[in-house]
N, C-alpha and C positions, 0 to 999 in steps of 0.2 A: 316583428311583423307590421306591415303596413295597415293600417286601421281607417276606415272611414268613420269620421267622428260624427257623434250627433244623430246616429241612425236610430230609427224606430224599427222594431219586428214585424214582420208581416203578419205574425200570429204570436199569441202569448206563449204558444208551445212550438217554436220554430222548428223542432224536429218532426213535426207532421205536416209541415206547410207544403203546398204544391205551387211549383213555379213552372210558367210557360215559357220554353226556350226555343229560338228560332236559329237555324243553320242556314246562312247564305251560300250558294256556290256558284254565282254570277261570275263573269269575266270582267277584269278591268277594261276601261277604255284607254288603251295603250298611247302614252305621249301627249294625253289630254286630262290632267288631273281635275280641272274644273267640272268636265264632263262625268269623270268618276265619281266626283262628290255628288254631282246630281243624280246619277244612277243610284248612289249609295241612299240619297234621300228618299226616292221612290221606295226602295227595297225596305228601309227602315219604317216608313209610313204603312207600308203593307203588312210587314211582321206586326206592327201596333194595332192595326185595325183586326189582326186575328188575335188580340189578346195578350201578346208575348209581353214579357218581363225582361227577357234578356236575348239579345240579338249578337250573333258572331259571325264575324267575316273572316274570309280566308287570307293566308299568309300574302303579304305584299299587294293587298287590293287596291290601297292608294299608291301610286307610283309603278306598280306592276311587278309581277314576279316574271324575271326575264328568261323564261324558258325557250331554250333553242337560242339565245342571243350569244354570239361569239366574241363581240369586242375586239376582233382582230387578234386573239389571243393564241399566241404559239411560244414555245420555249425560245428566248434569245431574238424574237421578232417583235418589232414596233410598226404599228399599222395605222395611217392616218384615218382611215374609215372607221376603225375601231375605236380611236380616239373620240371622233365626231360621235358615234354611237353612244359613247359613254357621256359625252356632253348632253345629247338629248335625255338620257336616262336620269342623269343628275338633275336637270331642269324639271323632271316629273316629281322628284322626290320633295318631301316637305319639311319644313323647321319644326321642331317640337320643344317648346310650344311655338305656336304661330297661327296664323289666320285660318288655315285649313283646320286646326285643332280647334280652334273657337267655333267654327261652323259645325264640327262635329258634335262638339258639347252642346250647341243649340238645339241640333237635331235630336239628341238624347233627352234634353229637356222637352222640347215640343211633342216628342210622342211617348214620353214618360217611360223610357225602357233604359236597362243598363245595356252598355254597348262595348264590345270588344272588337277593335278595328286592327286588321293587319295593314301595315303601311311600311314604305321606305322612307327612312328618316335621312335627313343630311345635316352634319354638323361640319362646318366648313366645305371641305371637298371629299369628305369621307362619308360613305352610306352605311346604315345599319338597317338591317331586318328587324322591325320593331312590332310589338303588340302595344296598341293605346286603350286605355281603360276609362269609361265615362260613366257617372251616375245618373240616374233618372231625374235628378235634379239640376242637370247640366252642368255638372262639375268634371273638368278633367282629373282624374285620380291620380294617374303616372303612366308609367311604361315600363315594358320589358324588351330589352333588346336582346337579340338572338346571340348566345353566348359563343357558339360554334358553327358559324356557316358550312355548308356541306360541299366537298369537293371544289369544282371551279367557282361556286359562290364566294370562296375566300378572295378570289382575284378581284372581286368588285364590292364587297361589303367588307366593313370592319368588324371586331370582335367585341360582343358585350362584355360586363365585368359584374361582380357580384352586388354592385350598388342597384341593379334594376331587375331584382328577382322578388317582385311584390306578390303578396297575397292580400287582398282587400277584403275587410269584415264588412259585409253589406246586408241589408235587409233580406235579400234574397239568397243569402250563402257566401261562404268565403271564396273569393274570385281570384284565380291565377291562371297563368298561361305557360305552355311550352310551346315553342315553333318547331315544326316539322320534325327532323332527325334529332333535335334536343330531347324528343321523347325516347330515344334509345340510349341516353345516358342515365345510368342508374343512380348516380350521386345527384344530378340534378333534380331528377324525379324526387329523391329522398328530401331535399331542399324543400320543394313545396310541400311534401307530406309534413315535413316538421313544422312549417308554417301553418298547417291545419286545412289545406285547400279542399274544398268541398265541391266547387264546379271548376273543374280542371278543363281550360279551354285549349284547343290544340290546332290553331291555325296551320296548314300544311299547303305542300305542293304535291304532296305523294297521293296519286290516285290509284295505286296498285290494290289489287284484291287483297294482298296481304297485310295491308295497312290495318284491317279491323282486327286482325289477331293481336296488332301491338295495343290498339286502343282498348281491347277488351281486358288484355292481362293489366294494363294500367289502371283500369276502373276497379277491377278486383284487387290489386295490390294496394292500391291507395284508399280504397273504400270510399271512392268519390264519383261523382258523374263526369264522364269524359265527353266534350263536345268538340268534335273535330269538323272543320270546315275547308273544303278543297274546291277550287274554280273548275267549272265546266266551260272549256274554252275549244273554239274552232280555228282553223288556220285563218279564217277572214277577220278574227279578233285582233289578229297581231300585224304591226307594221310591215310592209312590203321589204323582205330581204331576201336576196336569192341565196344567201349562205347560212341560213338558219338551219340547224340541226334537230328537227323536232322527232319525238317520239310518236308516231302515229298508232292508233289503236287498230286503224285498218290499213290495207294496201293502197286505197285510193289516195291521190295527192291533190285533190282540187281544193277549193276555198271551204267546202263544208266538212273537210278531214277533221276527225276528232285530235286534238293535240293534248287536252286534259279533260279526263272523263268524270271529273266530280269524285264521287265515293264518300261523300260526307256521312258522318254517323254520331249517334249519341248513345253511350252505353251507361247503363246503371251501375251502382256499386256492387250489385248482386250478378253482374256480367250479363244482364239483359239488354239486346239491343232494342231501345226505344224507338230509334230512327234506324233502319237498315240502310246497308250501303247503297246510296243513291246515285247510280250509274246512267250515263247517256242521257241526262236530264235535259233535253232540247227545249222544253217550255216551262217547266217549273224551277224557278231561281231560288226559291225559299221553301224550307219544310220546317215543321214544328213538331213539338211534342211536350207533354207535361212530366215534369220530375217531381217524384214524391221524395221530399228530403228525408223523410222516415227512414228510407232505403239505407242511409248512411249509417244509422245506428244499428240497423239490423245486421249489415254486412259486418260492422267491426264487433259484433258479439264474438265472432270466430276468429278475427284477422284483424289487428291493428298494427299496422307496420312500424309506427313509431311510437306504440303505447305497449300495451300486454304483450304483443308478439315480438318486440325488438329485444336485443341483448347489448344494453350500453356498456357492460363490463367487458364485452369481447369486441364490439363493433361501435364505432363513433365517427360521426362526420363532423368536421370544421368547415364552415363556409365563411369565406371572407368578403365582406358587404362593403368594403372600403372602395371608392371610386379610384380607377387607375388612370392617372392623367399623365400625357407624355412631358409635361412642362409644368413645374410649379414655382411660382414667384414667391420670393419672401422679400418684404419690404425692410427698409433699413432700419425703420423703427422698430419693427418687431425683432430683429436681428440685434439690434442694440438692448433691447430689453432682456432677449435671452442671454446675451453676453454677461449683463449685469447680474443675472439671477445666478449663473454658473459662478461666477466670482464669489458671490454672497456664500455659496455652498462650499 
């Protein structure tokens, strides 16, 4: 388990602590990462002014979730316009670590909040859908890369591995994340439960009414708080492209047409909606709720999925946390040392 060291508890009895959490469901400023971070700065400050301890942003907020983008993709087809669209999208992604990460860490410190930020990360020319974690002291704690992009996301994003499935033990609770439809992967959820996740963050691009059912099930299954953030976006929030294939929630096709309808939620371990599905949020970009961490123990009296309600003699999960690198270099010095050791044996 990933651990935040030198942490002090909010309360001597942390199981009865109250945490104020804020969900952001504002839109990215597409193709303009500096302005997106400026927007995040204002939203984080607003959340902090309302007394929030934790702020959770949607999937791909930095860099943008490419809803409706086609990138010229079709089987056996190579398209110059699509390549250039990917060039722009790659330019909006960020390096982790990097200057944008440093800026976000400073915003967390300045506003004294824990921060979970959805971002598009670039490593070389491969992109990853990533959740970034920051402490209220301004430390970058680490990241989670989405292990399984959904449908055509796989054409533009790489796959995460087991080395970035963290749960951070913080003063406000044990903090982890599953991105969008990773939440439908039972074994991934079990890995987070096994690390003791208490504040289960679910940045998403799924604004469907059915999404809350999944979030409620996970909260009750894991005995944890589930905080799901989804962007509210209009057509005018996106770059001008005639070939975008948006799923509009209304028949009209003008600039004010809804492309992503929000639907952010917070569910308690007892299955109570602390923040109801927030659809069609034209004005309010953030919403907050208090979390009573005592509900975790109350819920687990009857069901502890990796504790007294597990059956390890029958069912067992093994998680490979080693990073998977496409190229590994072994120096001559190391190789020579290995050869000499093998001869001695």
